N, C-alpha and C positions, 0 to 999 in steps of 0.2 A: 640465479645460482646454477653453476654448470652441472649437467647430468650426463650419465652414460647413454650413448646412443648406439644404434645398430652399426653406425660407421666405425665406432671404436673396436668392433669385432670383425671388420671387413678385411683386414690385412693391409689396408692402404695407409695413407699418411696419418689419419686419425689414430689408427692402431699404433703406429710408430711413435707418435707423440705421447700416447698414454703409457707405453712401455718405457720410453726414455725419461719422461717427466715424473712418473710416479714409481714404477717398479724398480728401474735401474737406480733411481735416486735413493731409494731406501735399502734395496737389497744389494747394493754395490759390493762386489768382490772380484778378484782377479779371474776366477773361473767363469762366473756368470757373464762378465762384461766382454768376453771374447765373442759372444753372440753367435756361436756356432749352432748348427742344428742339433748337436749333441755335445754335452759338456764332457771334457776329458779330465778324469780324476787322478790319473797316474796310478802307480803301483800302491796297493794297500795290503800290507802283510797281515796275516792272521785270518780268523774265521769271520766272514762277513755276515751281518744280520740286516734284514730288510723288512720294513713294515709299511703298510699303506692304509689310509683311512680317509673317509669323506665326512664332512661336517655340515650339518644343517641345524640351526638353533634359532629359537624365537623366544625372547628378543635377541637381536644381534649384539647389543651392548647390555651388560648386566653388572651389578656390583662385584668387583673382583676380576673383571675381564671382559672379553668380547670374542666374537667368532674367530678373529685372527689369532689371538693368544691361545685360544682353545685348540685350534688346528695345529699349532706348533707344539704345545705341551702334550697333546694326545699322542702324536707320533714319537716325540722325544721320549716320553714315558714308556711307550710300548717297547722301544729299543732298550731303554735303560733297565727295565725289570727283566729283560732277557739276558742281562749280564753284559750288554754291549755299551761301548762309548759312542754316542751319536756323533756323526761327523758331517753328513750332508743331508739336505732336504730339497725335494722338488715341490713346487706348488702349482695348483691348477685352480683357476677362478671361473665360475659360471655366474655371470652377472645379468640381472634383469634389466632390460631397457628402461631408462628413466631413473635408475638408481642414482642417488646424489653422490657427487664426487667427494664431498666433504667427509661423510662417514667412511667412504672407501679409503681415503687417505689415512684416516685414523686407524683403520683396521690394518692397512699395510705397515704403518709405523709400528703398531703393536707387534706384528709378526717379526719385523726387523729387530725390535728391541728384545724380544724373547729369544731370538736366534743368537743375538750378541751375548746375552747373559749366559746362554747355554753353550757358548763356544761352538756353534753350529753354523755352517755356511749354506745359504740358499743358492743352489747351483743351476737350477733349471726351472722353467715355468711355462704356463700357457694361459691364455685368456680367451674366453668365449662370451659373447653377448647374445642373449636370446630375447625373443619378442616379449613385450609386456604381458604378464600373466602366465608365462611358461615356466617360471621358477619364482620362489619366494625370496625376492631381493638378491640374495647372494648365497652361493654354495662354494665350498672350498674343499679341494682334495690335497693331501700332503703325503708324500712317500719319503721315507727316511732310510739312510744307510748308516750302519755303525760297524764297529769292529770289536770282536771278543778277543781280548788278549790273554785272559786267564782260562783255565779249563772250563768248559760250559757247565752250567748248573745241571745237577744230576736228575732232578725231578723225581728222585726216589725217596719217598717218605718213610720214616722209621718211627716205630712206636716210641712215644716219649718226646718227640720233636716238639719244640715250642712255636706257637703261632704269634707273631708280632704284627701289630697294626700301627702305622706311623702317626695316626691322629684321628680326629673326630670324624664320624660317619655322616653321610648324607648332605653335606654342606652345599655342594654344587647343585644337585637335583632340587633341593628345597628352595634354593635361591632362584633358580630359573622358573620353577612353577609359581613361586610367589609373585613374579613379575609378569606373568602372562596376563593378557587382557581380561581373561575370565575371572582372575582373582585380583591382581594388581594391589597386593597388600602393601601398606606403608610399614615395612619391616626393616630390621637391621641385618637380615640374612645376607651373607656374602659367600660367593663361590670360593672354593679352595683351589681353583685352577692355577697350577704351578708346575715348572719343570723339575723332575725328580732325579736327574742324572747325578747330581752331587751326592744325594742321599744314597743312591744305589752303589756308587763307587766307595763311599764311606763304609757301607755294610760289607762289601766284598773285600776291602782292604783289612777289615777287622777280623773276619772269620773265613776260613776255607771250608766251613761245614754248613754253608747256606744251601738248602735243598732246592728251593724255588722261590721266586718273587713274582708277584702279579700286581697290577693296578686295577682295583675294583671299580670300573667305570659303569657303563650301562648294565643294569641288573643288580648293581651294588655288591656288597660283601658276600651275601648269602649265595648269589649266583656264582661268584668266583670260587667259593669254597666247594660248591657242588661240582664245578668243572674240575677242580683239583682231585677230588676223591673218586671221580667217575673212572679214572684210569688206574686205580689202585685197589688193594684189598684192605685199605685202612679207612678208619672213620676219624672224625674230629669232634672234640668236645669244646664248645665255646662257653666261656663264663659270662653270663648276662651282666653281672655286677662289674665286670672289668671293661665293658664296652664304652668307649668315650663318645658320647653324643651330647651336643650342645643343647641347652634348654630350649632355645628358640626353634631349632630343627625338630626336636621331639614334639614341641607344642604344635608346630605346623603340620607335622605328620599325623598327630593325634586328631587334628581338626579334619583331615581328609581321609582318615582311616587307613593310613599308609604305615609301613614298617620301615624305619630308617635303614635296616639291613638290606633292603631291596632298592634303595635310592642311590642314584649315581654319585660318584666322586670323580674329581679330575685332578687331585693333587695329593692323593694318598696311595700307599702301597701296603701290601701284606706280604710278609716274608716268613718262611718256615725254616727254622734253624735247629741244629742239634742242641739238645738240652744243655750240654756242658758249655756251649758258647753263647747261650741266649742272653745271659746277664751282661756280658761285655759288649754284645751287639746292641743291646738296649741302651747301655751307657753311652756308646758312641753315637747312637741316633739322637740322644737327648742333647748332644752338642750342636746339632744343626737346627736352625729356626723352623725348617719345614717338617721336622720330626721330633720336636721338643716335647710333644705330648704322647710320644710312642708308648705303647703298653703291650704286655703279654696278655692276650685275650683268650688263649686256649692251648690245647695240645693235641697231638696226633695219637689216636688209640687204634687198637686192632679189632677189626670186626669183619670177618670174611663172609658172613651171612648177608649183611645189609650195610655195605659201606656207605656212609652218609655223614654229613655234619649234623651234630646235635647241639642244642642249647641247654646248658645247665642253668635253670631258673634260680633266682634268689630264694625261692620257696623250697628248693631241693628237687623239684620235678625236672624231668628232661623232656624237651620237645624236639621234633624233627624239623630241620630247616630244609624245606623243599625248594625245588626250582619254582619260580613264580609261574603260575598257569593262568594266563589271561587271554581272553579274546578281545576285550576292550582294555588295552594296557594303559595303566597310569604311567605313561612314558613321557619323560620331560621333552622328548623331541616330537611327540605326536599327540599330546593331550588335546582332545577335541576343543575347538573354539565354537561353542554353541551360540546360536542366536535364536530369536523367537521364530523367525521364518524357517529355520532348519529343524527345530525341535518344538513340537506343539505342547509337549508335556515337560514338566520340570525335571531336569536331570539331577542325579545325586549331588553333583557339584553345586547346582543352584540351590538345592535344599540346604546344603552347608552354608552357602553364602547368606541365606536368609536367616538361619537359626543358629549358626555356629558360635555366636558370641553371647548366648544367653546364660551360660554358666557351665561348670564342669559336668553336672548331671545331664545337661542337654547334649553335651559333646559325646558322652558315653552312649546315650540313647541314639544319637544320630550315627555313630559308628556302627552300632548294631543294625540300624535301619539301612545303611548303605550296603553292608554285607548281605543283608536279607534280600534287598532289591536286586543286587547283582547276582546273587546265587539263584534266585528265581528265574532270572533271564539268562542264566548260564554264561555269565560274562566274567566271573572271577571265582577263584577258589582261595580260601584263606591260606596264607603262606606257612603258618605254623600248625602242625598236627601233633597233638600230645601222644607220647608213647609210654 
């Protein structure tokens, strides 16, 4: 079975064959195939938006997507929630020597398919091959260019503005973590990885009173809300009972002592809209399959003393949604892959693997145990602090 070799990154005939047979074959368009050192895009009227991101994920393939689809959706969504229509994307591959050509072709096909669905052209690219062990199979960078045709989003929040979430929380992060070699659960969790450009255009065409849109990726919804209020004198009140969280995601997070509000999403957006337009925006979002479960989850409030997002519990109490403060981060991109030789003592993850299925009372006890162990070792602070 053919594998990537250092010759494929040498710039010689093997590089040319890889580019022609694989990348040009799937990414074919009139701009890319001129094969110039720089792609000429022509005149683009309006305000330009640009975004770049790099993607590393383990495993490369997961239910609902792969690193190729992820790299396209991530950049498309960053442009889209900025109010832009994505037009062009560049891609850069860093491939480990010995990587199998078969999964590489599947990833490239996935990228091409996502670009076609999103009406985006891949107009430039680069490929590097590094020695075995110098990267983890495959890294991808994408940079996107879009155009803002309407007035840019104001980002000025007003008291009473409604906070709308396009769908369930934590699907992507829970899916990825469940497929890690440390856990590898036999679950039905599926990533929500999807391009959101149609949803954002639907929102913008429905209302001219959209204050801001964001996609709550790494760090989840709670981190995104903290970022939004950090530049204002406003707070946010989130209704716990209104948060859409799938049962499987909640159960998986409970097992690990995680909060779905801090788990990554790759196909969801949060938008803040003037109260008078919130209902019609919500109705419009329900017409699109990617936002049919959209819900109003909170509102903007005034608090010039301590601007922050707060959770209104079903019990009536309020809790402060803090930035996650981790030294050992439960991060879906860097969750430690423990082995006996690396860790002589059982990690909290291994404790869960051994005892997590004994019953609900055991799960509650183990959640407490994990927080206690990590607090004692100064590795984690609980994300919710009551006020």
